[in-house]
KOLLUMFI-273856 format. One line per 2 residues: their letters; for each residue x, y, z of N, C-alpha, C. Coordinates in Angstrom, 3 decimals, decimal comma. Atoms other than C-alpha are relative to their C-alpha. Layout:
a> X/Y/Z/X/Y/Z/X/Y/Z ~ ... $
//
This chain:
xx> -0,519/1,095/-0,814/-40,862/9,924/-66,976/0,946/0,523/1,100 ~ -0,946/-0,555/-0,968/-38,041/11,891/-65,317/-0,725/0,735/1,125 $
xx> 0,775/-0,740/-0,993/-40,583/14,129/-63,559/-0,666/-0,961/0,981 ~ 0,671/0,991/-0,843/-42,449/11,077/-62,236/0,984/-0,641/0,976 $
xx> -1,030/0,602/-0,845/-39,212/9,518/-60,910/0,425/0,970/1,103 ~ -0,405/-1,009/-0,967/-38,216/12,784/-59,212/-1,043/0,156/1,095 $
xx> 1,070/-0,134/-0,984/-41,608/13,116/-57,537/-0,037/-1,201/0,938 ~ 0,011/1,218/-0,809/-41,453/9,496/-56,319/1,149/0,011/1,004 $
xx> -1,163/-0,058/-0,882/-37,950/10,025/-54,904/-0,216/0,986/1,149 ~ 0,273/-0,999/-1,032/-39,021/13,169/-53,041/-1,013/-0,523/1,005 $
xx> 1,022/0,565/-0,885/-42,043/11,327/-51,644/0,631/-0,997/0,980 ~ -0,673/0,984/-0,859/-39,833/8,503/-50,307/0,863/0,691/1,048 $
xx> -0,854/-0,741/-0,944/-37,397/10,994/-48,740/-0,838/0,627/1,100 ~ 0,888/-0,633/-0,980/-40,279/12,807/-47,039/-0,484/-1,013/1,023 $
xx> 0,465/1,053/-0,910/-41,574/9,532/-45,580/1,099/-0,400/0,982 ~ -1,115/0,389/-0,859/-38,116/8,611/-44,244/0,301/1,055/1,058 $
xx> -0,244/-1,082/-0,946/-37,636/12,021/-42,630/-1,061/0,038/1,081 ~ 1,102/0,007/-0,960/-41,042/11,840/-40,988/0,160/-1,129/1,012 $
xx> -0,179/1,152/-0,883/-40,307/8,390/-39,583/1,139/0,235/0,984 ~ -1,151/-0,271/-0,871/-36,940/9,526/-38,223/-0,372/0,969/1,106 $
xx> 0,409/-0,994/-0,993/-38,479/12,533/-36,467/-0,962/-0,603/1,009 ~ 0,996/0,598/-0,881/-41,326/10,488/-35,046/0,640/-0,903/1,033 $
xx> -0,667/0,921/-0,921/-38,850/8,116/-33,420/0,833/0,682/1,055 ~ -0,824/-0,715/-0,954/-37,040/10,849/-31,493/-0,809/0,375/1,230 $
xx> 0,723/-0,394/-1,208/-37,978/11,575/-27,848/-0,280/1,487/-0,016 ~ 0,401/-1,396/-0,046/-39,721/14,842/-27,157/0,762/0,696/1,112 $
xx> -0,866/-0,639/-0,977/-36,850/16,549/-25,340/0,216/1,441/-0,408 ~ -0,184/-1,400/0,356/-36,663/20,345/-25,195/1,438/0,291/-0,382 $
xx> -1,344/-0,352/0,446/-33,678/21,845/-26,990/0,417/1,326/0,587 ~ -0,518/-1,264/-0,508/-31,451/24,640/-25,795/0,268/0,963/-1,142 $
xx> -0,290/-1,022/0,995/-31,035/27,898/-27,632/1,493/0,039/-0,266 ~ -1,410/-0,096/0,371/-27,783/28,516/-29,426/0,759/0,844/1,005 $
xx> -0,825/-0,746/-0,931/-25,031/29,619/-27,078/-0,195/-0,401/1,446 ~ 0,201/0,423/-1,368/-26,507/28,019/-23,971/0,955/-1,141/0,344 $
xx> -0,969/0,986/-0,441/-24,280/25,767/-21,911/-0,530/-1,416/-0,128 ~ 0,350/1,410/0,030/-24,295/22,033/-22,434/0,000/-0,527/1,430 $
xx> 0,141/0,507/-1,343/-25,446/20,203/-19,324/0,814/-1,276/0,168 ~ -0,828/1,183/-0,255/-23,078/17,661/-17,805/-0,491/-0,686/1,263 $
xx> 0,526/0,711/-1,164/-25,210/15,520/-15,483/0,711/-1,334/0,159 ~ -0,432/1,380/-0,122/-24,330/12,140/-14,077/-1,002/-0,867/-0,761 $
xx> 0,842/0,842/0,829/-26,139/9,120/-15,470/-1,477/0,087/0,361 ~ 1,399/-0,248/-0,333/-29,336/10,119/-13,660/-0,472/1,234/-0,762 $
xx> 0,272/-1,182/0,811/-30,073/12,477/-16,547/-1,473/0,396/0,061 ~ 1,355/-0,542/0,038/-33,140/14,715/-16,496/-0,042/1,040/-1,114 $
xx> -0,021/-0,933/1,125/-33,684/16,350/-19,920/-0,866/1,226/0,221 ~ 0,889/-1,130/-0,232/-36,287/18,678/-18,438/0,534/0,954/1,065 $
xx> -0,600/-0,895/-0,980/-33,979/20,197/-15,821/0,654/1,166/-0,718 ~ -0,690/-1,139/0,587/-32,616/23,656/-16,491/0,731/0,768/1,091 $
xx> -0,855/-0,685/-0,951/-30,236/26,089/-14,868/-0,795/0,801/1,014 ~ 0,810/-0,713/-0,973/-33,087/27,988/-13,199/-0,365/-0,895/1,171 $
xx> 0,292/0,948/-1,061/-33,799/24,832/-11,196/1,239/-0,301/0,836 ~ -1,138/0,634/-0,635/-30,238/23,939/-10,325/1,221/0,870/0,259 $
xx> -1,281/-0,683/-0,066/-27,603/26,616/-10,660/0,253/0,663/1,351 ~ -0,237/-0,817/-1,179/-28,133/28,678/-7,511/-0,062/-0,826/1,273 $
xx> 0,008/0,926/-1,118/-27,247/26,022/-4,977/0,092/0,730/1,330 ~ -0,263/-0,653/-1,278/-26,114/28,459/-2,297/-1,242/0,643/0,601 $
xx> 1,215/-0,641/-0,499/-29,427/30,276/-2,018/-1,199/-0,538/-0,760 ~ 1,054/0,652/0,755/-31,804/27,766/-3,531/-1,383/0,406/0,485 $
xx> 1,309/-0,283/-0,577/-34,626/28,659/-1,162/0,191/0,966/1,165 ~ -0,142/-0,993/-1,059/-35,069/31,670/1,091/-0,278/-0,573/1,384 $
xx> 0,325/0,601/-1,282/-36,432/29,380/3,818/1,083/-0,972/0,474 ~ -1,068/0,929/-0,378/-33,304/27,209/3,809/0,947/0,672/0,969 $
xx> -0,980/-0,510/-0,944/-31,038/27,681/6,795/1,178/-0,946/0,016 ~ -1,182/0,856/-0,027/-27,543/26,365/7,347/0,720/0,102/1,336 $
xx> -0,799/-0,073/-1,214/-25,242/27,606/10,111/-0,860/0,226/1,236 ~ 0,879/-0,190/-1,144/-28,141/28,645/12,337/-1,375/-0,549/-0,331 $
xx> 1,328/0,567/0,198/-31,736/27,524/12,779/-1,107/1,037/0,214 ~ 1,016/-1,002/-0,299/-33,516/30,840/13,226/-0,800/0,415/-1,224 $
xx> 0,801/-0,263/1,190/-34,799/30,958/9,649/0,194/1,374/-0,593 ~ -0,226/-1,343/0,528/-33,363/34,413/8,991/1,337/0,061/-0,709 $
xx> -1,242/-0,214/0,727/-30,694/35,602/6,593/0,315/1,489/0,019 ~ -0,353/-1,418/0,028/-28,757/38,872/6,570/-0,565/0,672/-1,241 $
xx> 0,566/-0,733/1,138/-30,202/41,563/4,319/1,074/0,294/-1,046 ~ -1,075/-0,302/0,928/-26,792/42,243/2,759/0,570/-1,292/-0,569 $
xx> -0,565/1,179/0,647/-25,449/39,748/0,225/1,511/0,131/-0,124 ~ -1,448/0,036/0,166/-21,788/38,750/0,160/0,307/-0,103/-1,489 $
xx> -0,387/0,049/1,411/-20,188/39,401/-3,214/0,863/-1,227/-0,256 ~ -0,770/1,187/0,344/-18,884/36,257/-4,856/1,324/0,376/-0,663 $
xx> -1,262/-0,170/0,708/-15,315/35,938/-6,079/-0,259/-0,227/-1,483 ~ 0,192/0,226/1,444/-14,918/36,032/-9,894/0,030/-1,489/-0,324 $
xx> 0,074/1,407/0,380/-15,786/32,728/-11,550/1,338/-0,426/-0,618 ~ -1,329/0,400/0,482/-12,426/30,903/-12,069/-0,088/-0,954/-1,193 $
xx> 0,229/0,787/1,209/-12,822/29,712/-15,657/1,051/-1,091/-0,177 ~ -1,060/0,973/0,220/-9,436/28,003/-15,926/-0,040/-1,126/1,022 $
xx> 0,080/1,016/-1,053/-9,885/26,201/-12,646/-1,076/-1,039/-0,323 ~ 1,082/0,932/0,342/-13,167/24,691/-13,834/0,320/-0,794/-1,267 $
xx> -0,349/0,703/1,232/-11,795/23,813/-17,271/0,910/-1,195/0,263 ~ -0,922/1,089/-0,327/-9,239/21,563/-15,581/-0,694/-1,190/0,663 $
xx> 0,723/1,084/-0,657/-11,933/19,435/-13,928/-0,313/-1,120/-0,987 ~ 0,354/1,150/0,838/-12,500/15,925/-15,290/-1,504/0,012/-0,265 $
xx> 1,406/-0,019/0,388/-15,795/15,531/-17,151/-0,686/-1,353/0,147 ~ 0,607/1,324/-0,122/-16,320/11,774/-16,764/0,799/-0,826/0,987 $
xx> -0,681/0,824/-0,976/-15,471/9,113/-14,242/-0,759/-1,280/0,275 ~ 0,590/1,298/-0,318/-16,315/5,770/-12,670/-0,319/-0,147/1,487 $
xx> 0,230/0,063/-1,441/-16,742/6,660/-9,004/-1,474/-0,005/0,370 ~ 1,365/0,012/-0,536/-19,852/6,217/-6,878/0,016/0,629/1,388 $
xx> 0,192/-0,575/-1,329/-20,989/8,288/-3,900/-1,427/-0,325/0,417 ~ 1,323/0,416/-0,432/-23,903/6,838/-1,931/-0,121/0,108/1,510 $
xx> 0,227/-0,097/-1,433/-25,496/7,038/1,492/-1,443/0,368/0,295 ~ 1,327/-0,448/-0,418/-28,488/8,449/3,378/0,097/1,445/0,477 $
xx> 0,076/-1,366/-0,495/-29,526/12,014/4,144/-1,067/0,060/1,082 ~ 0,961/-0,045/-1,100/-31,199/12,753/7,475/0,431/1,022/1,056 $
xx> -0,258/-0,746/-1,218/-31,473/14,910/10,577/-0,095/-0,981/1,163 ~ 0,027/0,901/-1,143/-30,918/13,327/13,997/-0,259/0,788/1,272 $
xx> 0,314/-0,715/-1,232/-32,478/14,376/17,296/0,890/-0,483/1,145 ~ -0,853/0,287/-1,147/-30,951/14,170/20,768/-0,101/-1,446/0,462 $
xx> 0,201/1,388/-0,403/-32,317/10,633/21,242/0,498/-0,994/-1,057 ~ -0,517/0,865/1,046/-30,708/9,292/18,086/-1,005/-0,342/-1,086 $
xx> 1,027/0,246/1,023/-33,933/9,268/16,063/0,365/0,739/-1,283 ~ -0,344/-0,590/1,294/-33,317/9,891/12,362/-1,245/0,426/-0,751 $
xx> 1,077/-0,508/0,853/-35,637/12,051/10,261/0,554/0,071/-1,413 ~ -0,620/0,069/1,330/-34,839/11,124/6,649/-0,428/1,143/-0,917 $
xx> 0,321/-0,948/1,064/-34,695/13,560/3,774/-0,611/-0,785/-1,147 ~ 0,688/0,845/0,978/-37,302/11,742/1,685/-0,265/0,760/-1,293 $
xx> 0,260/-0,550/1,334/-37,480/12,427/-2,044/0,487/1,443/-0,112 ~ -0,587/-1,335/0,084/-35,191/15,430/-1,823/1,145/-0,003/-1,006 $
xx> -1,072/-0,116/0,982/-32,668/16,685/-4,379/1,329/0,204/0,698 ~ -1,356/-0,156/-0,519/-28,960/16,373/-3,663/0,922/0,414/-1,136 $
xx> -0,946/-0,513/0,983/-26,017/18,019/-5,416/1,408/-0,450/0,318 ~ -1,451/0,068/-0,127/-22,348/17,398/-6,009/0,550/1,259/-0,648 $
xx> -0,573/-1,255/0,474/-20,508/20,688/-6,362/1,520/-0,114/0,134 ~ -1,452/0,161/-0,095/-16,769/20,374/-7,235/0,634/1,045/0,913 $
xx> -0,703/-0,928/-0,891/-14,464/21,916/-4,641/0,967/0,841/-0,822 ~ -0,852/-0,980/0,682/-12,883/25,022/-6,169/0,088/1,234/0,898 $
xx> -0,038/-1,246/-0,772/-11,995/28,490/-4,912/-1,378/0,660/0,023 ~ 1,335/-0,594/0,109/-15,481/29,517/-6,066/-0,981/-0,663/0,968 $
xx> 0,926/0,702/-0,883/-17,419/26,813/-4,218/0,473/0,033/1,450 ~ -0,524/-0,067/-1,364/-15,101/27,028/-1,204/-0,467/1,277/0,696 $
xx> 0,528/-1,234/-0,576/-16,206/30,624/-0,694/-1,435/-0,208/0,457 ~ 1,378/0,279/-0,384/-19,830/29,455/-0,711/-0,059/-0,833/1,269 $
xx> 0,034/0,913/-1,142/-19,102/26,651/1,770/0,329/0,739/1,294 ~ -0,429/-0,689/-1,207/-17,317/28,909/4,233/-0,962/1,111/0,395 $
xx> 0,774/-1,186/-0,348/-19,425/32,050/4,018/-1,506/-0,242/0,048 ~ 1,437/0,251/0,002/-22,878/30,721/3,183/-0,364/-1,149/0,937 $
xx> 0,390/1,152/-0,800/-22,996/27,258/4,736/0,497/0,083/1,443 ~ -0,557/-0,035/-1,357/-20,664/27,665/7,721/-0,421/1,264/0,741 $
xx> 0,272/-1,262/-0,684/-21,205/31,357/8,505/-1,449/0,458/-0,119 ~ 1,408/-0,355/0,121/-24,838/31,537/7,376/-0,253/1,310/-0,706 $
xx> 0,175/-1,272/0,702/-24,310/34,591/5,161/-0,714/-0,210/-1,328 ~ 0,700/0,048/1,287/-26,505/35,301/2,163/0,959/0,409/-1,104 $
xx> -0,880/-0,314/1,116/-24,725/35,320/-1,188/-0,811/0,332/-1,238 ~ 0,651/-0,333/1,255/-25,566/36,763/-4,576/-0,158/-1,228/-0,876 $
xx> 0,262/1,116/0,901/-26,766/34,538/-7,416/1,299/-0,510/-0,612 ~ -1,201/0,616/0,545/-24,160/32,092/-8,668/0,123/0,250/-1,498 $
xx> -0,264/-0,117/1,428/-22,544/32,461/-12,083/-0,647/-1,183/-0,727 ~ 0,717/1,057/0,709/-24,611/30,490/-14,619/0,930/-1,090/-0,541 $
xx> -0,944/1,014/0,488/-21,450/28,690/-15,813/0,205/-1,130/1,009 ~ -0,107/1,045/-1,011/-21,443/26,778/-12,538/-0,910/-1,178/-0,337 $
xx> 0,976/1,030/0,353/-24,440/24,858/-13,904/0,619/-1,151/-0,771 ~ -0,668/1,043/0,791/-22,113/22,958/-16,242/0,670/-1,066/0,858 $
xx> -0,851/0,875/-0,804/-20,280/21,352/-13,346/-0,729/-0,642/1,184 ~ 0,781/0,606/-1,072/-23,072/20,394/-10,938/-0,511/-1,367/-0,416 $
xx> 0,645/1,291/0,214/-24,343/16,848/-10,605/-1,102/-0,123/1,044 ~ 1,077/0,120/-0,968/-27,590/15,924/-8,945/-0,634/-1,374/-0,058 $
xx> 0,806/1,209/-0,071/-29,714/13,029/-7,860/-1,120/0,280/0,988 ~ 1,090/-0,149/-0,958/-32,760/12,476/-5,647/-0,020/-1,205/0,925 $
xx> 0,078/1,083/-0,975/-33,229/10,412/-2,505/-1,332/-0,733/-0,120 ~ 1,257/0,741/-0,013/-35,882/7,735/-2,025/-0,776/0,318/1,281 $
xx> 0,836/-0,256/-1,173/-38,526/7,521/0,733/0,768/-0,105/1,315 ~ -0,786/0,189/-1,212/-35,883/6,460/3,257/1,220/0,916/0,064 $
xx> -1,134/-0,921/0,027/-33,395/9,183/2,310/1,248/-0,573/-0,641 ~ -1,170/0,594/0,664/-31,090/6,824/0,384/0,248/0,691/-1,338 $
xx> -0,355/-0,665/1,250/-29,217/8,392/-2,525/1,260/-0,621/-0,582 ~ -1,232/0,472/0,640/-26,459/7,579/-5,020/0,311/0,870/-1,205 $
xx> -0,523/-0,645/1,200/-24,364/9,381/-7,617/0,897/-1,013/-0,695 ~ -0,803/0,950/0,765/-22,815/7,274/-10,391/0,832/0,733/-1,058 $
xx> -0,831/-0,582/1,046/-20,073/7,965/-12,931/0,662/1,294/0,419 ~ -0,579/-1,230/-0,539/-18,410/10,558/-10,717/1,506/0,049/-0,289 $
xx> -1,447/-0,132/0,238/-14,963/11,825/-11,840/0,765/0,097/1,316 ~ -0,840/-0,103/-1,196/-12,105/11,617/-9,341/0,114/1,458/0,435 $
xx> -0,146/-1,355/-0,503/-11,870/14,643/-7,090/-0,772/0,240/1,282 ~ 0,702/-0,406/-1,214/-13,271/16,523/-4,108/-1,277/0,751/-0,364 $
xx> 1,303/-0,612/0,256/-16,900/17,647/-3,963/-0,647/0,424/1,314 ~ 0,913/-0,292/-1,082/-19,316/19,380/-1,669/-1,285/-0,767/-0,292 $
xx> 1,246/0,742/0,098/-22,204/16,982/-1,162/-1,049/0,809/0,742 ~ 0,961/-0,957/-0,541/-25,292/19,125/-0,576/-1,414/-0,541/-0,143 $
xx> 1,399/0,399/0,068/-28,902/18,321/0,261/-0,805/0,732/1,060 ~ 0,869/-0,636/-0,985/-31,877/19,498/2,295/-0,967/-1,015/0,589 $
xx> 1,026/0,805/-0,665/-34,283/17,936/4,779/-1,081/0,948/0,492 ~ 1,132/-0,791/-0,475/-37,743/19,394/5,394/-0,499/-0,600/1,302 $
xx> 0,341/0,480/-1,326/-38,827/19,157/8,996/-0,922/1,001/0,692 ~ 0,937/-0,864/-0,735/-41,596/20,502/11,267/-0,113/-0,493/1,439 $
xx> 0,241/0,402/-1,388/-43,156/19,159/14,491/0,897/-1,145/0,435 ~ -0,838/1,135/-0,373/-41,094/15,957/14,369/1,409/0,433/0,408 $
xx> -1,299/-0,538/-0,392/-38,024/18,169/14,799/-0,131/1,023/1,134 ~ 0,233/-0,955/-1,068/-39,617/20,341/17,467/-0,194/1,426/-0,460 $
xx> 0,198/-1,338/0,533/-40,240/23,301/15,157/-1,490/0,340/-0,028 ~ 1,392/-0,441/0,028/-43,434/25,342/15,375/-0,533/0,089/-1,424 $
xx> 0,399/-0,088/1,406/-43,484/25,755/11,587/1,024/-0,755/-0,844 ~ -0,920/0,783/0,837/-41,929/23,779/8,696/1,267/0,777/-0,360 $
xx> -1,265/-0,583/0,415/-38,287/24,445/7,909/0,693/-0,958/-0,962 ~ -0,833/0,796/0,893/-35,945/23,254/5,177/1,447/0,250/0,384 $
xx> -1,352/-0,122/-0,549/-32,512/22,579/6,591/1,015/-0,518/-1,003 ~ -1,047/0,418/0,923/-29,484/22,479/4,313/1,112/-0,729/0,754 $
xx> -1,131/0,748/-0,548/-26,716/19,958/4,976/1,057/-0,101/-1,094 ~ -1,083/0,090/0,979/-23,316/19,961/3,262/1,237/-0,574/0,661 $
xx> -1,273/0,524/-0,484/-20,024/18,131/3,648/0,913/-0,215/-1,192 ~ -0,961/0,255/1,073/-16,861/17,611/1,645/0,279/-1,491/-0,102 $
xx> -0,291/1,413/0,229/-16,292/14,185/0,092/1,042/-0,113/-1,104 ~ -1,029/0,238/1,016/-13,521/12,702/-2,032/-0,195/-1,387/-0,591 $
xx> 0,102/1,284/0,682/-13,710/9,932/-4,624/1,156/-0,121/-0,980 ~ -1,126/0,229/0,913/-10,914/8,371/-6,677/-0,231/-1,261/-0,814 $
xx> 0,150/1,147/0,886/-11,096/6,064/-9,688/-1,392/-0,592/0,052 ~ 1,294/0,676/-0,053/-13,861/3,468/-9,447/-0,431/-0,274/1,440 $
xx> 0,309/0,137/-1,420/-14,093/3,856/-5,677/-1,499/0,195/0,267 ~ 1,372/-0,190/-0,478/-17,491/3,473/-3,990/0,084/0,633/1,382 $
xx> -0,053/-0,728/-1,261/-17,760/6,084/-1,240/-1,367/-0,089/0,665 ~ 1,236/0,138/-0,762/-20,412/5,224/1,347/0,018/1,029/1,126 $
xx> -0,037/-1,076/-0,972/-21,134/8,385/3,327/-1,391/0,588/0,197 ~ 1,293/-0,609/-0,284/-24,209/9,761/5,070/0,139/1,520/0,044 $
xx> 0,070/-1,461/-0,079/-25,226/13,405/4,867/-0,985/0,314/1,110 ~ 0,870/-0,174/-1,152/-26,561/14,334/8,280/0,493/1,128/0,888 $
xx> -0,374/-0,970/-1,013/-26,574/16,852/11,074/-0,998/-0,101/1,147 ~ 0,922/0,066/-1,147/-28,089/17,044/14,569/-1,016/1,132/-0,061 $
xx> 1,024/-1,043/-0,108/-31,294/18,975/15,188/0,393/0,902/1,160 ~ -0,409/-0,942/-1,037/-30,428/22,117/17,127/-1,209/0,600/0,700 $
//
């Protein structure tokens, strides 16, 4: 009798475990020791640091300070990753940053960045180096420290270039995105143009700001 009861109990437990597992979404898990991802509410469980961490040199065809499509052969060495500075950043918030991303020609025509990825990169000594040397000066930089991945937020624009970030902690950020453009911008071949600007949000503030630049 005891053996029969034990077998029945094990059978019931097995059924319950199977049902619990079947109800879970099929989301890939990270290996032990990998960083936990801190996205905004537009979560993408299939994103990984190989897709998102290297914001400064995401694509070799991306240009920033100039439009000639070339980058220096020598890479600028990044400053050491400031661990304590990043640890002091807030992890959750109630702010919103929204707007449109686009290029604008000399006649005022806007070429939207349709269905493109945008980033929020907290302003720190580490990201400030990227902004000044990579974005402003157009210098190529080495691969970013993988720990930066923990602090990036991303979203995607719609067909008209509209975007929004929700649940943003108070603070200053570099808002970064790209617009792909070819003949409509007067280019002989397609180019992906990076655009970046500094934005600030506080509390539950809704910041309405466009990310744009003129076509050169």
